[in-house]
Each structure stands twice: as structure tokens, then as C-alpha cells.
BALOBA-1460 file (C-alpha; in Angstrom, 3 decimals):
// residues 248
<rec num="1" residu="m" x="119.447" y="138.447" z="135.041"/>
<rec num="2" residu="c" x="121.777" y="137.460" z="137.736"/>
<rec num="3" residu="k" x="121.878" y="139.641" z="140.774"/>
<rec num="4" residu="i" x="125.172" y="140.016" z="142.421"/>
<rec num="5" residu="i" x="125.050" y="140.596" z="146.401"/>
<rec num="6" residu="v" x="128.050" y="140.771" z="148.473"/>
<rec num="7" residu="t" x="128.102" y="141.536" z="152.038"/>
<rec num="8" residu="v" x="130.798" y="141.824" z="154.622"/>
<rec num="9" residu="r" x="129.374" y="138.412" z="156.245"/>
<rec num="10" residu="t" x="129.574" y="136.667" z="152.721"/>
<rec num="11" residu="v" x="133.218" y="137.718" z="152.190"/>
<rec num="12" residu="l" x="134.034" y="136.757" z="155.851"/>
<rec num="13" residu="w" x="132.670" y="133.341" z="155.387"/>
<rec num="14" residu="y" x="134.376" y="132.672" z="152.172"/>
<rec num="15" residu="v" x="137.763" y="134.084" z="153.444"/>
<rec num="16" residu="m" x="137.465" y="131.801" z="156.491"/>
<rec num="17" residu="s" x="136.624" y="128.685" z="154.421"/>
<rec num="18" residu="l" x="139.428" y="129.477" z="152.028"/>
<rec num="19" residu="a" x="141.821" y="129.954" z="154.866"/>
<rec num="20" residu="g" x="140.935" y="126.502" z="156.491"/>
<rec num="21" residu="t" x="141.084" y="124.670" z="153.216"/>
<rec num="22" residu="l" x="144.687" y="126.085" z="152.382"/>
<rec num="23" residu="m" x="145.914" y="125.440" z="156.032"/>
<rec num="24" residu="i" x="144.835" y="121.707" z="155.771"/>
<rec num="25" residu="l" x="146.460" y="121.511" z="152.227"/>
<rec num="26" residu="v" x="149.643" y="122.845" z="153.374"/>
<rec num="27" residu="s" x="150.074" y="120.889" z="156.393"/>
<rec num="28" residu="l" x="149.518" y="117.810" z="154.375"/>
<rec num="29" residu="f" x="152.562" y="118.469" z="152.114"/>
<rec num="30" residu="t" x="155.032" y="119.312" z="155.059"/>
<rec num="31" residu="n" x="157.210" y="116.991" z="156.669"/>
<rec num="32" residu="k" x="156.999" y="118.968" z="160.044"/>
<rec num="33" residu="w" x="154.096" y="116.904" z="161.828"/>
<rec num="34" residu="l" x="156.672" y="115.034" z="163.969"/>
<rec num="35" residu="l" x="160.195" y="116.398" z="164.886"/>
<rec num="36" residu="g" x="162.407" y="113.554" z="166.038"/>
<rec num="37" residu="k" x="166.075" y="112.941" z="166.420"/>
<rec num="38" residu="i" x="168.714" y="110.587" z="165.006"/>
<rec num="39" residu="s" x="169.518" y="107.794" z="167.769"/>
<rec num="40" residu="t" x="170.610" y="104.102" z="167.666"/>
<rec num="41" residu="t" x="166.967" y="102.961" z="167.036"/>
<rec num="42" residu="n" x="167.037" y="104.594" z="163.666"/>
<rec num="43" residu="l" x="169.746" y="102.331" z="162.395"/>
<rec num="44" residu="s" x="168.088" y="99.175" z="163.596"/>
<rec num="45" residu="t" x="167.069" y="98.107" z="160.126"/>
<rec num="46" residu="s" x="168.245" y="98.780" z="156.518"/>
<rec num="47" residu="d" x="165.315" y="100.776" z="155.544"/>
<rec num="48" residu="d" x="165.911" y="103.115" z="158.696"/>
<rec num="49" residu="f" x="169.379" y="103.346" z="158.030"/>
<rec num="50" residu="l" x="168.870" y="104.255" z="154.497"/>
<rec num="51" residu="s" x="166.265" y="107.005" z="155.253"/>
<rec num="52" residu="t" x="168.431" y="108.353" z="158.009"/>
<rec num="53" residu="a" x="171.272" y="108.671" z="155.495"/>
<rec num="54" residu="i" x="168.982" y="110.408" z="152.953"/>
<rec num="55" residu="g" x="168.038" y="112.716" z="155.634"/>
<rec num="56" residu="l" x="171.529" y="113.707" z="156.526"/>
<rec num="57" residu="g" x="172.351" y="114.098" z="152.960"/>
<rec num="58" residu="n" x="169.364" y="116.539" z="152.343"/>
<rec num="59" residu="s" x="170.338" y="118.420" z="155.570"/>
<rec num="60" residu="v" x="173.982" y="118.955" z="154.302"/>
<rec num="61" residu="a" x="172.841" y="119.667" z="150.848"/>
<rec num="62" residu="s" x="170.215" y="122.368" z="151.791"/>
<rec num="63" residu="g" x="172.840" y="123.894" z="154.212"/>
<rec num="64" residu="n" x="170.776" y="123.192" z="157.266"/>
<rec num="65" residu="i" x="173.570" y="122.016" z="159.321"/>
<rec num="66" residu="k" x="172.034" y="122.767" z="162.874"/>
<rec num="67" residu="d" x="169.166" y="120.350" z="161.548"/>
<rec num="68" residu="i" x="171.526" y="117.592" z="160.737"/>
<rec num="69" residu="l" x="170.707" y="115.458" z="163.899"/>
<rec num="70" residu="e" x="166.748" y="116.063" z="163.424"/>
<rec num="71" residu="r" x="164.485" y="113.619" z="161.683"/>
<rec num="72" residu="n" x="161.211" y="115.057" z="160.767"/>
<rec num="73" residu="v" x="158.216" y="113.397" z="159.362"/>
<rec num="74" residu="g" x="155.108" y="114.407" z="157.881"/>
<rec num="75" residu="l" x="151.876" y="112.382" z="157.712"/>
<rec num="76" residu="f" x="153.248" y="110.765" z="154.577"/>
<rec num="77" residu="i" x="156.280" y="108.953" z="155.744"/>
<rec num="78" residu="d" x="157.658" y="108.581" z="152.251"/>
<rec num="79" residu="c" x="157.939" y="112.088" z="150.753"/>
<rec num="80" residu="k" x="160.424" y="114.170" z="148.486"/>
<rec num="81" residu="i" x="161.529" y="117.406" z="149.059"/>
<rec num="82" residu="p" x="161.190" y="119.553" z="145.972"/>
<rec num="83" residu="k" x="164.484" y="120.932" z="144.327"/>
<rec num="84" residu="g" x="164.816" y="124.574" z="143.725"/>
<rec num="85" residu="k" x="162.496" y="127.280" z="145.238"/>
<rec num="86" residu="k" x="159.931" y="125.933" z="147.583"/>
<rec num="87" residu="f" x="156.329" y="127.520" z="148.129"/>
<rec num="88" residu="f" x="156.698" y="127.139" z="152.119"/>
<rec num="89" residu="e" x="159.008" y="125.914" z="154.829"/>
<rec num="90" residu="g" x="159.258" y="122.151" z="155.253"/>
<rec num="91" residu="e" x="157.426" y="121.336" z="151.807"/>
<rec num="92" residu="c" x="157.530" y="117.736" z="151.259"/>
<rec num="93" residu="i" x="155.659" y="115.981" z="148.228"/>
<rec num="94" residu="p" x="154.465" y="112.389" z="148.773"/>
<rec num="95" residu="d" x="156.544" y="109.939" z="146.809"/>
<rec num="96" residu="w" x="153.930" y="108.662" z="144.298"/>
<rec num="97" residu="e" x="155.947" y="105.624" z="143.562"/>
<rec num="98" residu="n" x="155.918" y="104.300" z="146.963"/>
<rec num="99" residu="i" x="152.159" y="105.785" z="147.666"/>
<rec num="100" residu="d" x="150.863" y="101.906" z="147.391"/>
<rec num="101" residu="k" x="152.529" y="101.170" z="150.547"/>
<rec num="102" residu="v" x="150.123" y="103.363" z="152.261"/>
<rec num="103" residu="f" x="146.902" y="101.517" z="151.046"/>
<rec num="104" residu="l" x="148.029" y="98.219" z="149.958"/>
<rec num="105" residu="d" x="150.673" y="96.913" z="152.335"/>
<rec num="106" residu="m" x="148.638" y="96.517" z="155.449"/>
<rec num="107" residu="s" x="151.598" y="95.853" z="157.583"/>
<rec num="108" residu="e" x="151.797" y="97.842" z="160.616"/>
<rec num="109" residu="s" x="155.646" y="97.802" z="160.284"/>
<rec num="110" residu="a" x="155.264" y="99.262" z="156.843"/>
<rec num="111" residu="y" x="152.903" y="102.323" z="157.864"/>
<rec num="112" residu="p" x="150.692" y="102.986" z="160.905"/>
<rec num="113" residu="h" x="147.416" y="101.891" z="160.615"/>
<rec num="114" residu="a" x="146.215" y="105.052" z="162.482"/>
<rec num="115" residu="w" x="148.063" y="107.248" z="160.048"/>
<rec num="116" residu="r" x="146.203" y="105.550" z="157.131"/>
<rec num="117" residu="g" x="143.029" y="106.341" z="158.783"/>
<rec num="118" residu="a" x="144.256" y="110.137" z="159.227"/>
<rec num="119" residu="i" x="145.269" y="110.204" z="155.470"/>
<rec num="120" residu="i" x="141.921" y="109.076" z="154.371"/>
<rec num="121" residu="c" x="139.966" y="111.475" z="156.832"/>
<rec num="122" residu="f" x="142.045" y="114.425" z="155.721"/>
<rec num="123" residu="v" x="142.001" y="113.786" z="152.075"/>
<rec num="124" residu="i" x="138.106" y="113.166" z="151.959"/>
<rec num="125" residu="g" x="137.618" y="116.396" z="154.061"/>
<rec num="126" residu="l" x="139.787" y="118.252" z="152.005"/>
<rec num="127" residu="a" x="138.006" y="117.497" z="148.919"/>
<rec num="128" residu="f" x="134.705" y="118.492" z="150.548"/>
<rec num="129" residu="m" x="136.193" y="121.819" z="151.483"/>
<rec num="130" residu="i" x="137.555" y="122.313" z="147.947"/>
<rec num="131" residu="i" x="134.000" y="121.868" z="146.551"/>
<rec num="132" residu="t" x="132.394" y="124.207" z="149.104"/>
<rec num="133" residu="d" x="134.987" y="126.702" z="148.175"/>
<rec num="134" residu="f" x="133.957" y="126.400" z="144.632"/>
<rec num="135" residu="f" x="130.200" y="126.793" z="145.536"/>
<rec num="136" residu="a" x="130.809" y="129.547" z="147.964"/>
<rec num="137" residu="l" x="132.394" y="131.634" z="145.153"/>
<rec num="138" residu="m" x="129.198" y="131.154" z="143.031"/>
<rec num="139" residu="t" x="126.831" y="132.502" z="145.999"/>
<rec num="140" residu="i" x="127.713" y="135.960" z="144.700"/>
<rec num="141" residu="c" x="125.343" y="135.217" z="141.941"/>
<rec num="142" residu="c" x="123.789" y="132.082" z="142.638"/>
<rec num="143" residu="r" x="122.427" y="131.797" z="146.117"/>
<rec num="144" residu="s" x="119.780" y="128.945" z="146.097"/>
<rec num="145" residu="c" x="119.795" y="125.315" z="144.344"/>
<rec num="146" residu="v" x="116.477" y="123.292" z="143.782"/>
<rec num="147" residu="c" x="114.915" y="123.779" z="147.120"/>
<rec num="148" residu="c" x="117.777" y="124.799" z="149.484"/>
<rec num="149" residu="s" x="119.987" y="127.592" z="150.083"/>
<rec num="150" residu="v" x="123.562" y="127.163" z="148.927"/>
<rec num="151" residu="f" x="124.657" y="128.477" z="152.040"/>
<rec num="152" residu="t" x="122.941" y="126.139" z="154.190"/>
<rec num="153" residu="i" x="124.348" y="123.063" z="152.063"/>
<rec num="154" residu="c" x="127.962" y="124.364" z="152.212"/>
<rec num="155" residu="g" x="127.735" y="124.922" z="155.820"/>
<rec num="156" residu="s" x="126.473" y="121.324" z="156.265"/>
<rec num="157" residu="i" x="129.283" y="119.973" z="154.023"/>
<rec num="158" residu="q" x="131.933" y="122.108" z="155.940"/>
<rec num="159" residu="t" x="130.774" y="120.682" z="159.165"/>
<rec num="160" residu="f" x="131.048" y="117.157" z="158.094"/>
<rec num="161" residu="a" x="134.594" y="118.047" z="156.768"/>
<rec num="162" residu="s" x="135.344" y="119.576" z="160.307"/>
<rec num="163" residu="i" x="134.438" y="116.288" z="161.865"/>
<rec num="164" residu="l" x="136.662" y="114.100" z="159.424"/>
<rec num="165" residu="f" x="139.711" y="116.721" z="160.173"/>
<rec num="166" residu="i" x="139.047" y="116.296" z="163.983"/>
<rec num="167" residu="l" x="139.106" y="112.538" z="163.475"/>
<rec num="168" residu="g" x="142.315" y="112.769" z="161.540"/>
<rec num="169" residu="l" x="143.930" y="114.934" z="164.397"/>
<rec num="170" residu="v" x="142.975" y="112.174" z="166.900"/>
<rec num="171" residu="a" x="144.074" y="109.257" z="164.719"/>
<rec num="172" residu="y" x="147.498" y="110.789" z="164.126"/>
<rec num="173" residu="p" x="148.944" y="110.913" z="167.699"/>
<rec num="174" residu="a" x="147.295" y="107.233" z="168.012"/>
<rec num="175" residu="g" x="149.989" y="106.154" z="165.754"/>
<rec num="176" residu="w" x="152.855" y="107.391" z="167.693"/>
<rec num="177" residu="g" x="153.024" y="103.786" z="169.485"/>
<rec num="178" residu="s" x="153.734" y="101.963" z="166.396"/>
<rec num="179" residu="a" x="157.149" y="100.583" z="166.090"/>
<rec num="180" residu="k" x="157.714" y="102.087" z="162.753"/>
<rec num="181" residu="v" x="157.368" y="105.668" z="164.333"/>
<rec num="182" residu="s" x="158.502" y="104.835" z="167.872"/>
<rec num="183" residu="n" x="161.913" y="103.379" z="166.595"/>
<rec num="184" residu="s" x="162.622" y="105.441" z="163.578"/>
<rec num="185" residu="y" x="161.887" y="108.758" z="165.108"/>
<rec num="186" residu="c" x="161.440" y="108.914" z="168.943"/>
<rec num="187" residu="g" x="164.207" y="106.518" z="170.067"/>
<rec num="188" residu="g" x="161.786" y="103.706" z="170.972"/>
<rec num="189" residu="q" x="160.116" y="105.623" z="173.669"/>
<rec num="190" residu="s" x="156.853" y="107.006" z="172.310"/>
<rec num="191" residu="e" x="153.337" y="105.307" z="172.931"/>
<rec num="192" residu="p" x="149.912" y="106.162" z="171.516"/>
<rec num="193" residu="f" x="149.051" y="109.867" z="172.344"/>
<rec num="194" residu="f" x="152.312" y="110.117" z="174.441"/>
<rec num="195" residu="l" x="155.731" y="111.003" z="172.887"/>
<rec num="196" residu="g" x="159.090" y="110.408" z="174.473"/>
<rec num="197" residu="p" x="161.936" y="113.093" z="175.237"/>
<rec num="198" residu="d" x="163.263" y="112.611" z="171.828"/>
<rec num="199" residu="c" x="160.205" y="113.647" z="169.864"/>
<rec num="200" residu="k" x="157.832" y="116.775" z="169.763"/>
<rec num="201" residu="i" x="154.804" y="117.924" z="167.846"/>
<rec num="202" residu="g" x="155.710" y="119.869" z="164.621"/>
<rec num="203" residu="s" x="154.358" y="123.146" z="163.443"/>
<rec num="204" residu="a" x="152.373" y="121.163" z="160.426"/>
<rec num="205" residu="f" x="150.145" y="119.560" z="163.284"/>
<rec num="206" residu="w" x="149.262" y="122.814" z="164.865"/>
<rec num="207" residu="l" x="148.669" y="124.151" z="161.295"/>
<rec num="208" residu="a" x="146.027" y="121.437" z="160.696"/>
<rec num="209" residu="v" x="144.525" y="122.197" z="164.069"/>
<rec num="210" residu="a" x="144.147" y="126.026" z="163.041"/>
<rec num="211" residu="g" x="142.705" y="124.845" z="159.717"/>
<rec num="212" residu="t" x="140.122" y="122.657" z="161.282"/>
<rec num="213" residu="v" x="138.971" y="125.484" z="163.670"/>
<rec num="214" residu="c" x="138.747" y="127.876" z="160.650"/>
<rec num="215" residu="c" x="136.653" y="125.147" z="158.892"/>
<rec num="216" residu="f" x="134.342" y="124.795" z="161.914"/>
<rec num="217" residu="l" x="134.025" y="128.599" z="162.206"/>
<rec num="218" residu="s" x="133.074" y="128.838" z="158.377"/>
<rec num="219" residu="s" x="130.433" y="126.347" z="158.762"/>
<rec num="220" residu="s" x="128.831" y="128.361" z="161.736"/>
<rec num="221" residu="l" x="129.264" y="131.690" z="159.382"/>
<rec num="222" residu="a" x="127.231" y="130.053" z="156.602"/>
<rec num="223" residu="i" x="123.812" y="130.872" z="158.229"/>
<rec num="224" residu="w" x="125.038" y="134.263" z="159.296"/>
<rec num="225" residu="a" x="126.171" y="135.047" z="155.742"/>
<rec num="226" residu="y" x="122.832" y="133.667" z="154.318"/>
<rec num="227" residu="r" x="120.727" y="135.789" z="156.554"/>
<rec num="228" residu="s" x="122.904" y="139.038" z="155.482"/>
<rec num="229" residu="t" x="121.762" y="138.603" z="151.932"/>
<rec num="230" residu="k" x="117.861" y="138.704" z="153.134"/>
<rec num="231" residu="t" x="117.845" y="141.721" z="155.040"/>
<rec num="232" residu="l" x="115.426" y="144.478" z="154.579"/>
<rec num="233" residu="k" x="118.055" y="146.758" z="153.056"/>
<rec num="234" residu="c" x="119.024" y="144.067" z="150.707"/>
<rec num="235" residu="v" x="115.599" y="143.429" z="149.553"/>
<rec num="236" residu="d" x="114.875" y="146.872" z="149.097"/>
<rec num="237" residu="r" x="117.774" y="147.286" z="146.893"/>
<rec num="238" residu="e" x="116.598" y="144.419" z="144.652"/>
<rec num="239" residu="n" x="113.113" y="145.691" z="144.728"/>
<rec num="240" residu="q" x="114.530" y="149.094" z="143.189"/>
<rec num="241" residu="g" x="116.008" y="147.124" z="140.593"/>
<rec num="242" residu="d" x="119.709" y="147.036" z="141.539"/>
<rec num="243" residu="h" x="121.858" y="144.233" z="140.005"/>
<rec num="244" residu="c" x="125.056" y="144.845" z="141.957"/>
<rec num="245" residu="i" x="124.382" y="145.120" z="145.800"/>
<rec num="246" residu="c" x="127.262" y="145.538" z="148.150"/>
<rec num="247" residu="l" x="126.193" y="145.955" z="151.897"/>
<rec num="248" residu="p" x="128.133" y="146.192" z="155.149"/>
């Protein structure tokens, strides 16, 4: 029969893991990675002009008149602001009709190469974190798999996911120097790892940083959580025949 073991450490590990996953997920679906301003360089091409016009229309329609001169962008340049009630501020869903531009159109003018790499790192890392969250929930009842501890396996995967997130966070500012980003959002003054006076880092980037930190902490807490299920007090409760064990 399955023996349920819950400790403060296992709960803390799971909460930290889930928090990191949600932070990364929310940041990916937000258009607040880079906060730019409308300038003459935003109107240099027909695509930029159309994108700027759409942004102005969205600002007027949503009543955000104070943001009318701002031009924000997320990790996905082409995204749609959902109609109706939003789950969080700045929610912007990738335009699936144009998603092929990210991976099939290899032109730097269509999409910064560095941002393509960042998307790949974040998506793969997020997939790994979701998998570990699922298995972490199962550790309440199942704490070992074949020859290894589930905690150890999840901790190792979370470490790898955290490394992918760091690579994504480094790749993102590397794309600031592309003509697409510089001319469309930063007045033509941004360079790799350097933003001009017309641009600043948005809250979504810092949310991704916080999510990465949480993922690293959760990977470190995995072994700590595992040891809490092997303490003398826990073993004594198991030997006494308890099937539901809750320990501080």
C-alpha cells in the first residue's frame, strides 16, 4: 500500500518549483520584455508602419492613452492581445498564423537570431519544468523509480532547465542590436547588450529572471526534501505502520 509522506521541506520544494514554472510561463506570454517608444525609425518600412498603427489602435481601444506613445514587445514579436478579461497585465498570445516566421524565415530582418535561440531555450526548459512539477506531485506517494530517487532525478532535470533559462536570458539582450529591434523599438540606437535612451527593460524580463532563480533554488532543495523523508522520525512512523505521515 502507498505510504504518503509530506514534510515542510517537500512542500517548500514543490511550491518553489511550481512558482518558477508559472513565472517563466507568464513571462513568455507577455509583451513587456522591452519597452520602446514611437519614433521616426518606427515608420521606416510598411511593416513597421502597420505595426505601429495597430499598437496605437490597441492603446486607444483599451483606454491606455498614457501608453499611446509607447511600443512594447515580448519575446514573440508577433502576438495578439486577447479580447475581454485578461489573466494578467500585458498578456499577449503568440500569433500562431505567423509563428512560422520565427523558425522558417531565417532572415535577421524578419526575426533576431538571438531571440530565436532564446525562445527555444525557454520552451524546452519550460517543458522540463512542467514534467518535474508532475513528478514532484507524485513524490507524496512514490519517492523512488527503478534505481534512483525521484527527488534526485527531478533536481537534476531542474538544474538543466535552469541552465537553459540562463542561456535564454543571455540570448535576449544579444538580440537588441538587430535592425528589427533597434529600428522598430529603440530609435535605431540599441546595440547587443546595450539599450539606447528610447528603450528600457520591461517587467517580463525581470519576471523571467525571478523564475530562473526559483528554478535553481528548487533544484537545490530537491536533495534537502529527499533527506526529510529519510529521517529517523519518519522511519519510526513507517515502522509503526503509519500510512499517512506529516512531519515538520
